[in-house]
N, C-alpha and C positions, 0 to 999 in steps of 0.2 A: 503494498499501499503504499509506503513512503517513500519507493521508486517508481511509482504509478507516476505523484503526486509535484514530486520535484520536474521529472521533463516531461508531464503533458494540462498541470496549473497555466504552466505561461504562453501554451496554445489557445487554452481557454481566455486566454487576457485577451489578444492577441486579436481575436474574435469579434471580442465586442469592441475596443478602439478601433478595429475596423467600422463599424454598425458606425459611431460616433466622426470617425473625420467624413460619413458618407454622408450624414444631415450637413455639415462645416461646408465643403462642397453645395449641398445644393441645400440653400436656405431655402427658399419656396417651399420644402417637400416639413414639414414637424414633426415632433419627433414620433406623436400615437397613428397619423398616418402611416409612416413609414413600421410600425409595430404590428400592423391590422395587416399590410401587408406582408410581413415579412413571417405571421401567423393562416396567411391564407400557401404562400406556400412552404409550411412547416407540413401543412393538412394533404398538401399536393403528394409529400414528398415521401410522406407514411401513408396515403394509398397505391401506391408503385410508381407516378407517376411523374414526369421528371418533367419540373417548372421550365427546362430550359427547351427552349428551339421554339414553335408556332402550334399549332391545330396538325397540320401536318403531318405527326413523328407520328412512327411507327405506332398497332395499339398491343398494348401487353399480355394481351388474354387474342393471341392468336392463336393457333392452334401447332404453329413452329416453335413458339415459345415455350414449350414442354416444361421450361428450369420450373417452374414453381410448383409445378407434381412431383416434382424431382426433391426438390427439400421437402417434400413435408413427409415422405416416405421413408427416406432418410434418416429423416430429424435435425435433418442442418437448422431450415427456416435462420436461410442467411439471409436474404432478397427483402427486402421494403414493401413487397407487392401481397397484397391479402386483401381474400375477398371484401366486397362491398358492402355488397348486399345480403338476406336476412335468407335467400333463396341459398344462395352462392353460401352463405359460415354453415345452415347445415349442407349440404353438401360437404364440404370441407369435408367437415367432423366424421359424416359416415367413409369417406376417400377414403380419410385418417385410421380409421378404423378398422377396417378391412386390409389398407395397403400397407400399413407400420407393421403388423405383424407377419405378411410376406413377404414385404423383405429383406427382411429379419432370419426369415426362414431361408431364401436366399441367398442373402451372404453367408449364411451356415454353411449353406451344400457348397458354396464356392468356396468356401475357405475349404473344409474338405475337401475338395477337390487337387488344392493348390497342397496344402497335405503329404493327399495320400502322393503327391509325383514325386517328394523327399523321401516320406518311404520307403516307396518301390527302391530308390539310388542305393537308401543302406540297405536294404536285405539286397541288395544284387554286388555289391559288395561286400555283406559282409563276412565270405566266404573266405576274406582276405586281414586278416588283423595287421594286418603292415603299414597297411594302407587306408584303414577303416575310418582315425579317425580322422586322414591326411583331407580324406576322399568327405566327413561330412564337415568337415571346415570348409570346406574349399565349395560345395554346397547352401551351406545358409553367407559363402562369402558372396556366390553370385544371384544368389537370391535376393540381399539385401541392395545389393551393389545396380542390379538392371530394373527392380522399383525403384529405387532410388532419383534411377534417368528417368520412366518412363513417366513414374507419377507425379516428383518433386524437383523437380530438374528441366524438362522439355516443356512442360508446361505453361510455365513464369513467363519461357523466353514466346509461344505460342499469343499467351495475353499480353503484357512487350508489346507486340510486332499490331494485332488486332484492338485493341483498347485504346492505345496510345500508352500506357504506365509503365513506368520503370521496372527493372526488373525486381526491384526487393519490394513494392508494389503486388506485381506477380506474383512471387512467391508466398506473402504473407496471405494472400487472397489463398494462394492455392492452400496452406499448410489449414490454415481457419474452418475451409472447408471441410479437406477430408479427415480433420479430428472431430467434427457434424460441433464447431463452439459455432457458430454462425453469427458474427454481429452484428450482418449485412452492410458493411460501409461501402463495400467494393459487391459491384451486379455487372455479373458481366452482359453484352447483347443491351445496355441497355440512354448508347452517346447518341443523341440526335443530330450531331455530327455526322454521325460514321455509319456505313452502309451495310449491314450483315447478311451472310448468306444463311437461305431459311433453314440449318442442319447444325449450325452452329452453338449455340441451347442445347439443340436437342444430346450432341456429341458435345456440348457438357457434359451434361446428368452422367449416360456412359462410362465416363474418364472417372468420373464422380463414386461413381458402384464400385468399380472395379479397382480403383484407389481406397475405398473402402475396407474391403475385402483383403487387401496386400498392407493400409496401416493394422488392421487390428490384429493380422500379424505378429507382428511387426512390435508393431509394443504387447501381447503374452510373448513370447520369442524375450523380450526386451522383458518383462517382470521376471519370464522363469528363471533368465543367467544370473538378477537381482534373489534368487532366493537360493540360487543355490552356489553362489562365489562364496556366501558365507562357509557353507559346511565346505568348500574346497579347500579353504584358508587357513582352517582353526581346525577340519576331520582328523583325525588323526586312527587308523587303529589296533587296536588292542592287541598286540599278539598274546596274552596269556590267554583270553579266551578263546587265541585261534589254535595255541598248541598242545593247552589243556586235556582236548578229548585225544589227541595225535598221541601221545606221553602215557597217555591208559589204556587204548590197545598196543602199547609198543610194551608197554606195561603186562600188561595180563598170559603173553605165549609163556614169560617168564616164568611166575608163579605156576604158571601149570606146572610146566617139566622135572618144576624141583618136590610137586608133590607126589610127580612117580604116577604110574599108571593108574592106579586104580579114579584116582582126579574124576569128575563127570559134571557135565558142562554144570549152567547155574540152573537152565530151566532144562527143563525137557516136556515138550511136547509130543501126543501121540494120537492120533486119526480113532476116534468116534468107530468107524470100523474095526480095529482094531485092540479096541480091549474088552475084557475076558468078563462076560454076565458069568454074574454069581447066583448061584441057585436061590430058590427066596425059603423061606424059610413056614 
């Protein structure tokens, strides 16, 4: 909290100063009129309408703009776009009620499929114990490197080119979406000054779905490593427990040999069919 206070409070003050400078430059506009105009802009932005441009801006509710539906079922909720009608809000509730469990089931199966490939690779090299550890380490390294390039490194380059963002802003948008944090400060396909292809936002949804499955596996692997690392570092095998049974087994033949030929085993089990039946009196 202290770090965010030091980093962001100055930027918040900057916006307030910009509004005061605007009033000083345009003396014909009083403060009350400016606040009313800002309120109109805020309402438009909260409903997913970009106040930039004019009435010819593309609609946010086109069929090609399926980005909103993807953010609902993935529980990201990153965009400021939301239904404003009562009918749209009720349908969104039922859509999320069935869509979220189905999406979780799909991500679960997708994660199992990715994990199955890693298990198959481990079984393929399990008969070679001298390279098993090497191949296991390489498989995890390849999985992490390939996923990082596909889901975290290359997408910011695409977003920087299409949206006009910097690479840092694109990487910030990428991680915030894939981690399902979803602040909504950066949304793709909303700049009225740019011409987007119809499938741009749909491809973004597909990238998010597969990226969620990959990042979930990464978080699981990281959690497992954090749990196993203290055990590998501090756990020391107790050799006395391992040597105890072996020494006892080695001592028993010596003791039995000193007893002579009359020594018998401690327990003798005879089948029921070989037991002699006693006559009834």
